[in-house]
BABA-772922 format. One line per field, with one value per residue (C-alpha): residue number from 1; x negated, y negated, z negated. Coordinates in pm, whole numbers. Example, Ala and Ser with C-alpha at 12.3 -4.5 7.8 and 13.67 -1.06 7.14 Angstrom:
BABA-772922
num 1 | 2
x -1230 | -1367
y 450 | 106
z -780 | -714
//
This chain:
BABA-772922
num 1 | 2 | 3 | 4 | 5 | 6 | 7 | 8 | 9 | 10 | 11 | 12 | 13 | 14 | 15 | 16 | 17 | 18 | 19 | 20 | 21 | 22 | 23 | 24 | 25 | 26 | 27 | 28 | 29 | 30 | 31 | 32 | 33 | 34 | 35 | 36 | 37 | 38 | 39 | 40 | 41 | 42 | 43 | 44 | 45 | 46 | 47 | 48 | 49 | 50 | 51 | 52 | 53 | 54 | 55 | 56 | 57 | 58 | 59 | 60 | 61 | 62 | 63 | 64 | 65 | 66 | 67 | 68 | 69 | 70 | 71 | 72 | 73 | 74 | 75 | 76 | 77 | 78 | 79 | 80 | 81 | 82 | 83 | 84 | 85 | 86 | 87 | 88 | 89 | 90 | 91 | 92 | 93 | 94 | 95 | 96 | 97 | 98 | 99 | 100 | 101 | 102 | 103 | 104 | 105 | 106 | 107 | 108 | 109 | 110 | 111 | 112 | 113 | 114 | 115 | 116 | 117 | 118 | 119 | 120 | 121 | 122 | 123 | 124 | 125 | 126 | 127 | 128 | 129 | 130 | 131 | 132 | 133 | 134 | 135 | 136 | 137 | 138 | 139 | 140 | 141 | 142 | 143 | 144 | 145 | 146 | 147 | 148 | 149 | 150 | 151 | 152 | 153 | 154 | 155 | 156 | 157 | 158 | 159 | 160 | 161 | 162 | 163 | 164 | 165 | 166 | 167 | 168 | 169 | 170 | 171 | 172 | 173 | 174 | 175 | 176 | 177 | 178 | 179 | 180 | 181 | 182 | 183 | 184 | 185 | 186 | 187 | 188 | 189 | 190 | 191 | 192 | 193 | 194 | 195 | 196 | 197 | 198 | 199 | 200 | 201 | 202 | 203 | 204 | 205 | 206 | 207 | 208 | 209 | 210 | 211 | 212 | 213 | 214 | 215 | 216 | 217 | 218 | 219 | 220 | 221 | 222 | 223 | 224 | 225 | 226 | 227 | 228 | 229 | 230 | 231 | 232 | 233 | 234 | 235 | 236 | 237 | 238 | 239 | 240 | 241 | 242 | 243 | 244 | 245 | 246 | 247 | 248 | 249 | 250 | 251 | 252 | 253 | 254 | 255 | 256 | 257 | 258 | 259 | 260 | 261 | 262 | 263 | 264 | 265 | 266 | 267 | 268 | 269 | 270 | 271 | 272 | 273 | 274 | 275 | 276 | 277 | 278 | 279 | 280 | 281 | 282 | 283 | 284 | 285 | 286 | 287 | 288 | 289 | 290 | 291 | 292 | 293 | 294 | 295 | 296 | 297 | 298 | 299 | 300 | 301 | 302 | 303 | 304 | 305 | 306 | 307 | 308 | 309 | 310 | 311 | 312 | 313 | 314 | 315 | 316 | 317 | 318 | 319 | 320 | 321 | 322 | 323 | 324 | 325 | 326 | 327 | 328 | 329 | 330 | 331 | 332 | 333 | 334 | 335 | 336 | 337 | 338 | 339 | 340 | 341 | 342 | 343 | 344 | 345 | 346 | 347 | 348 | 349 | 350 | 351 | 352 | 353 | 354 | 355 | 356 | 357 | 358 | 359 | 360 | 361 | 362 | 363 | 364 | 365 | 366 | 367 | 368 | 369 | 370 | 371 | 372 | 373 | 374 | 375 | 376 | 377 | 378 | 379 | 380 | 381 | 382 | 383 | 384 | 385 | 386 | 387 | 388 | 389 | 390 | 391 | 392 | 393 | 394 | 395 | 396 | 397 | 398 | 399 | 400 | 401 | 402 | 403 | 404 | 405 | 406
x 3071 | 2813 | 2467 | 2312 | 2528 | 2357 | 2018 | 2031 | 1701 | 1715 | 2053 | 1913 | 1841 | 1467 | 1481 | 1685 | 1440 | 1090 | 1081 | 1158 | 1461 | 1606 | 1567 | 1717 | 2013 | 2065 | 2039 | 2265 | 2581 | 2384 | 2194 | 2517 | 2665 | 2350 | 2379 | 2739 | 2629 | 2346 | 2584 | 2829 | 2546 | 2441 | 2789 | 2825 | 2470 | 2514 | 2889 | 2910 | 2663 | 2796 | 3157 | 3052 | 2850 | 3139 | 3368 | 3130 | 3040 | 2746 | 2399 | 2364 | 2673 | 2547 | 2218 | 2393 | 2599 | 2284 | 2091 | 2381 | 2346 | 1975 | 2039 | 2293 | 2045 | 1783 | 2032 | 2126 | 1762 | 1765 | 2102 | 2144 | 1893 | 2097 | 2422 | 2269 | 2131 | 2463 | 2704 | 2489 | 2415 | 2755 | 2977 | 2739 | 2714 | 3093 | 3133 | 2871 | 3012 | 3378 | 3298 | 3120 | 3426 | 3661 | 3442 | 3433 | 3813 | 3821 | 3603 | 3909 | 4121 | 3903 | 3768 | 3403 | 3301 | 3436 | 3205 | 2914 | 3043 | 3154 | 2814 | 2648 | 2863 | 2783 | 2411 | 2415 | 2607 | 2381 | 2074 | 2225 | 2317 | 1963 | 1805 | 2029 | 2007 | 1634 | 1571 | 1772 | 1581 | 1249 | 1331 | 1488 | 1202 | 906 | 569 | 464 | 752 | 836 | 659 | 843 | 1176 | 1129 | 1017 | 1315 | 1566 | 1419 | 1421 | 1784 | 1878 | 1720 | 1903 | 2232 | 2155 | 2082 | 2405 | 2601 | 2433 | 2501 | 2867 | 2897 | 2809 | 3136 | 3435 | 3660 | 3426 | 3522 | 3814 | 3985 | 3811 | 3477 | 3577 | 3805 | 3536 | 3263 | 3514 | 3610 | 3242 | 3186 | 3485 | 3356 | 3007 | 3156 | 3330 | 3005 | 2759 | 2927 | 2986 | 2623 | 2466 | 2602 | 2336 | 2067 | 1817 | 1816 | 1454 | 1319 | 1239 | 1605 | 1759 | 1815 | 1649 | 1800 | 1752 | 1456 | 1271 | 1366 | 1183 | 854 | 930 | 781 | 436 | 327 | -6 | -63 | -96 | 205 | 412 | 320 | 397 | 748 | 832 | 717 | 916 | 1217 | 1199 | 1122 | 1316 | 1636 | 1612 | 1566 | 1864 | 2103 | 2014 | 1888 | 2243 | 2344 | 2020 | 2109 | 2453 | 2298 | 2065 | 2355 | 2352 | 2676 | 2792 | 2701 | 2352 | 2297 | 2393 | 2147 | 1863 | 1892 | 1912 | 1585 | 1429 | 1531 | 1426 | 1083 | 1049 | 1158 | 895 | 598 | 648 | 499 | 179 | 127 | 174 | -55 | -315 | -276 | -360 | -697 | -807 | -745 | -365 | -401 | -565 | -268 | -33 | -256 | -251 | 130 | 161 | -82 | 99 | 435 | 303 | 164 | 492 | 690 | 455 | 519 | 895 | 849 | 682 | 956 | 1246 | 1577 | 1733 | 1479 | 1651 | 1499 | 1163 | 1337 | 1446 | 1095 | 933 | 1191 | 1131 | 756 | 820 | 1044 | 800 | 512 | 697 | 961 | 711 | 533 | 794 | 668 | 306 | 347 | 500 | 211 | -39 | 131 | 118 | -249 | -307 | -38 | 7 | 23 | 291 | 647 | 783 | 1115 | 971 | 727 | 992 | 1237 | 973 | 900 | 1273 | 1312 | 1026 | 1179 | 1509 | 1328 | 1192 | 1530 | 1691 | 1437 | 1397 | 1745 | 1803 | 1486 | 1529 | 1886 | 1790 | 1518 | 1775 | 2009 | 1728 | 1535 | 1783 | 1730 | 1353 | 1364 | 1389 | 1071 | 890 | 989 | 847 | 521 | 457 | 566 | 359 | 52 | 72 | 111 | -182 | -404 | -290 | -349 | -692 | -780 | -651 | -840 | -1159 | -1123 | -1073 | -1408 | -1356 | -1181 | -837 | -841 | -625 | -806
y 6507 | 6407 | 6557 | 6231 | 6236 | 6555 | 6385 | 6276 | 6257 | 6404 | 6573 | 6913 | 7175 | 7136 | 6837 | 7006 | 7261 | 7390 | 7731 | 8060 | 8126 | 7779 | 7797 | 8146 | 8029 | 7729 | 7949 | 8221 | 8135 | 8117 | 8438 | 8618 | 8516 | 8631 | 8970 | 9000 | 8930 | 9187 | 9451 | 9383 | 9408 | 9739 | 9888 | 9776 | 9859 | 10221 | 10265 | 10136 | 10382 | 10660 | 10610 | 10584 | 10907 | 11090 | 10966 | 11111 | 10769 | 10785 | 10705 | 10424 | 10249 | 10292 | 10134 | 9846 | 9769 | 9770 | 9558 | 9314 | 9219 | 9153 | 8957 | 8743 | 8696 | 8573 | 8327 | 8215 | 8135 | 7895 | 7725 | 7716 | 7431 | 7203 | 7300 | 7247 | 6911 | 6803 | 6921 | 6973 | 7279 | 7320 | 7302 | 7513 | 7781 | 7794 | 7835 | 8111 | 8319 | 8278 | 8390 | 8697 | 8788 | 8735 | 8943 | 9223 | 9238 | 9243 | 9557 | 9749 | 9609 | 9645 | 9953 | 10049 | 9859 | 9541 | 9588 | 9476 | 9118 | 9118 | 9231 | 8963 | 8698 | 8846 | 8842 | 8475 | 8380 | 8600 | 8416 | 8081 | 8199 | 8331 | 8004 | 7805 | 8027 | 8094 | 7727 | 7633 | 7872 | 7755 | 7388 | 7445 | 7650 | 7454 | 7569 | 7716 | 7968 | 7999 | 8333 | 8497 | 8355 | 8475 | 8815 | 8850 | 8736 | 8972 | 9265 | 9203 | 9165 | 9498 | 9665 | 9519 | 9643 | 9993 | 9990 | 9897 | 10170 | 10428 | 10321 | 10391 | 10756 | 10822 | 10954 | 10672 | 10423 | 10550 | 10405 | 10080 | 10050 | 10040 | 9695 | 9564 | 9606 | 9408 | 9138 | 9096 | 9074 | 8798 | 8606 | 8635 | 8532 | 8224 | 8123 | 8141 | 7997 | 7697 | 7499 | 7554 | 7383 | 7031 | 6759 | 6976 | 6766 | 6826 | 6839 | 6629 | 6952 | 7048 | 6712 | 6668 | 6999 | 7101 | 7400 | 7256 | 7194 | 7537 | 7703 | 7589 | 7837 | 8099 | 7963 | 8183 | 8353 | 8658 | 8928 | 8791 | 8779 | 9139 | 9246 | 9101 | 9226 | 9571 | 9573 | 9438 | 9724 | 10003 | 9875 | 9805 | 10142 | 10324 | 10153 | 10152 | 10471 | 10711 | 10796 | 10892 | 11095 | 11281 | 11373 | 11493 | 11737 | 11880 | 11681 | 11592 | 11231 | 11170 | 11316 | 11122 | 10797 | 10874 | 10863 | 10484 | 10475 | 10668 | 10414 | 10126 | 10302 | 10372 | 10007 | 9900 | 10124 | 10053 | 9686 | 9567 | 9774 | 9683 | 9310 | 9335 | 9502 | 9237 | 8966 | 9131 | 9222 | 9131 | 9136 | 9235 | 9562 | 9644 | 9589 | 9811 | 10078 | 10066 | 10126 | 10421 | 10586 | 10543 | 10718 | 11006 | 11048 | 11061 | 11332 | 11529 | 11497 | 11642 | 11946 | 12011 | 12236 | 12052 | 12301 | 12203 | 11885 | 11839 | 11694 | 11455 | 11216 | 11195 | 11132 | 10871 | 10704 | 10693 | 10553 | 10283 | 10221 | 10134 | 9984 | 9750 | 9557 | 9457 | 9179 | 9014 | 9092 | 8920 | 8612 | 8595 | 8632 | 8352 | 8115 | 8203 | 8044 | 7778 | 7651 | 7292 | 7377 | 7293 | 7598 | 7571 | 7593 | 7871 | 8079 | 8030 | 8138 | 8456 | 8529 | 8490 | 8731 | 8980 | 8957 | 9011 | 9340 | 9432 | 9389 | 9614 | 9885 | 10041 | 10011 | 10203 | 10453 | 10545 | 10573 | 10818 | 11014 | 11028 | 11163 | 11392 | 11465 | 11385 | 11417 | 11105 | 10890 | 11043 | 11001 | 10634 | 10593 | 10765 | 10578 | 10238 | 10264 | 10394 | 10119 | 9849 | 9994 | 9977 | 9621 | 9506 | 9668 | 9478 | 9147 | 9191 | 9285 | 8990 | 8746 | 8851 | 8707 | 8826 | 8700 | 8764 | 8513 | 8236
z -9080 | -8826 | -8817 | -8936 | -9247 | -9358 | -9369 | -9728 | -9909 | -10253 | -10206 | -10118 | -10382 | -10348 | -10583 | -10854 | -10992 | -10954 | -11121 | -10949 | -11168 | -11113 | -10739 | -10713 | -10921 | -10695 | -10386 | -10528 | -10325 | -10000 | -10074 | -10165 | -9832 | -9651 | -9821 | -9701 | -9345 | -9373 | -9506 | -9221 | -8968 | -9123 | -9094 | -8732 | -8627 | -8734 | -8687 | -8329 | -8167 | -8391 | -8280 | -7917 | -7939 | -8109 | -7828 | -7566 | -7424 | -7186 | -7327 | -7073 | -7210 | -7567 | -7462 | -7287 | -7598 | -7812 | -7564 | -7529 | -7894 | -7847 | -7527 | -7708 | -7992 | -7745 | -7597 | -7946 | -8023 | -7729 | -7773 | -8153 | -8207 | -7984 | -8161 | -8504 | -8400 | -8253 | -8523 | -8833 | -9040 | -9205 | -8897 | -8689 | -8958 | -8998 | -8622 | -8599 | -8886 | -8783 | -8429 | -8565 | -8772 | -8476 | -8242 | -8500 | -8508 | -8128 | -8127 | -8247 | -7963 | -7653 | -7470 | -7509 | -7195 | -7351 | -7647 | -7433 | -7416 | -7779 | -7905 | -7692 | -7863 | -8203 | -8122 | -8025 | -8339 | -8551 | -8423 | -8510 | -8859 | -8917 | -8804 | -9041 | -9349 | -9325 | -9254 | -9561 | -9786 | -9641 | -9708 | -10048 | -10193 | -10337 | -10207 | -10543 | -10549 | -10179 | -10137 | -10425 | -10313 | -9957 | -10077 | -10308 | -10045 | -9783 | -10025 | -10122 | -9755 | -9667 | -9955 | -9829 | -9479 | -9608 | -9810 | -9497 | -9292 | -9564 | -9577 | -9205 | -9274 | -9462 | -9264 | -9390 | -9222 | -8878 | -8686 | -8782 | -9121 | -8942 | -8810 | -9085 | -9349 | -9169 | -9066 | -9431 | -9529 | -9271 | -9409 | -9767 | -9653 | -9488 | -9810 | -10006 | -9755 | -9596 | -9921 | -10021 | -9717 | -9766 | -9785 | -9632 | -9437 | -9065 | -8953 | -8670 | -8485 | -8499 | -8416 | -8045 | -7952 | -7623 | -7399 | -7216 | -7536 | -7666 | -7379 | -7535 | -7816 | -7586 | -7667 | -7959 | -8046 | -7827 | -8095 | -8285 | -7965 | -7877 | -8234 | -8247 | -7897 | -8006 | -8330 | -8142 | -7893 | -8140 | -8441 | -8250 | -8078 | -8408 | -8567 | -8272 | -8083 | -8352 | -8474 | -8119 | -8089 | -8408 | -8274 | -7947 | -8127 | -8327 | -8652 | -8827 | -8803 | -9168 | -9125 | -8801 | -8970 | -9251 | -8998 | -8986 | -9364 | -9374 | -9140 | -9366 | -9686 | -9537 | -9443 | -9790 | -9953 | -9725 | -9639 | -9969 | -9945 | -9579 | -9644 | -9949 | -9729 | -9460 | -9714 | -9770 | -9418 | -9056 | -9012 | -8647 | -8747 | -8970 | -8674 | -8459 | -8731 | -8741 | -8366 | -8379 | -8671 | -8496 | -8184 | -8394 | -8583 | -8258 | -8131 | -8449 | -8393 | -8044 | -8197 | -8458 | -8347 | -8346 | -8590 | -8859 | -8974 | -9319 | -9200 | -8961 | -9237 | -9384 | -9045 | -8949 | -9285 | -9209 | -8859 | -9003 | -9286 | -9055 | -8757 | -8905 | -9126 | -8804 | -8786 | -9106 | -9017 | -8680 | -8841 | -9087 | -8802 | -8609 | -8904 | -8961 | -8619 | -8613 | -8964 | -8836 | -8580 | -8678 | -8860 | -8683 | -8332 | -8418 | -8592 | -8306 | -8055 | -8248 | -8282 | -7908 | -7841 | -8084 | -7897 | -7567 | -7697 | -7844 | -7501 | -7330 | -7593 | -7622 | -7247 | -7161 | -7445 | -7353 | -6986 | -7092 | -7297 | -6998 | -6780 | -7015 | -7294 | -7664 | -7622 | -7405 | -7720 | -7860 | -7529 | -7538 | -7890 | -7801 | -7476 | -7608 | -7925 | -7743 | -7480 | -7746 | -7944 | -7638 | -7560 | -7918 | -7922 | -7605 | -7743 | -8070 | -7887 | -7652 | -7940 | -8081 | -8429 | -8744 | -8831 | -9204 | -9393 | -9572
//
């Protein structure tokens, strides 16, 4: 089916119902597939660095594998629009998900150095899948229920991610099962998602968007761009490097894996209050607050002896609770400025900036660990958060006007 054949007015789900319940029911197959992909990503995101740390792989290699995924994601933000425009949503989505499943199986067959290329492929395909699925939900949801639908889908996705990360903490999740399970989840997700995207309208912003046009995605509001780069660097580091950090300070593999679960649980608990607060005051100040709190929490971790493990989970939950919601806060800030800009281009630009931070963060953090030991991760969190806080303060002061949502 050609891309043009998917442009069928009135065939998408947005015409079939208007209530929240009706729309969620219509989106159920797609959402179920998205949850499968999130769970698979959770298992791999925690299991890969954990297995590498247990196999005494160097911190630099662990960082390269983590950064490779983010680099692939950045490339996917640039090339996926052209692929979607050329082949249509259904064929492109099938290709992206099948390649993720195949790359997951190959993780069990190649040495650790080969994981760098595999994770890059998975990152590129993951970006394409995110663009398609989020674009579908955005188009399908009527304006009067879009906020609730997005909130529900994001909450369910985070729960699936946490479930996948928790599963990686069990001994049976190590070895071959660590790859067979996620590959099966990708296959199931493919079966649910691909049939549900037929007839979806391909937007004018997607059709014919090539690489040259994609480069204009870099043009995003300054505070929002800094915010997503920051959360890409810190969030990816927390999820991909924290398990290895836990092993290095003497934690068991199960306890080390639970560090990332704590990060996600903290984000799940605090995202709602922070977003509620951002609807009632300048969003930029909430982002600034998040960076300051993250720096303070990392300083507290530096002061806690490594044999006192109980407080670590609470502090990591607080770090995740204030830092990961910066992603949604940055998107909201961007749309406060650019509501008239095509959603597709603005979202793609923010995703690219997030990936840029995700490439830099784990690489720098693991280099710091290699040089200074486990404390290098905490030094990275302190310095990065403090620098971003100072930069945001300067940008807000320079703007000279409030940015409270209307």
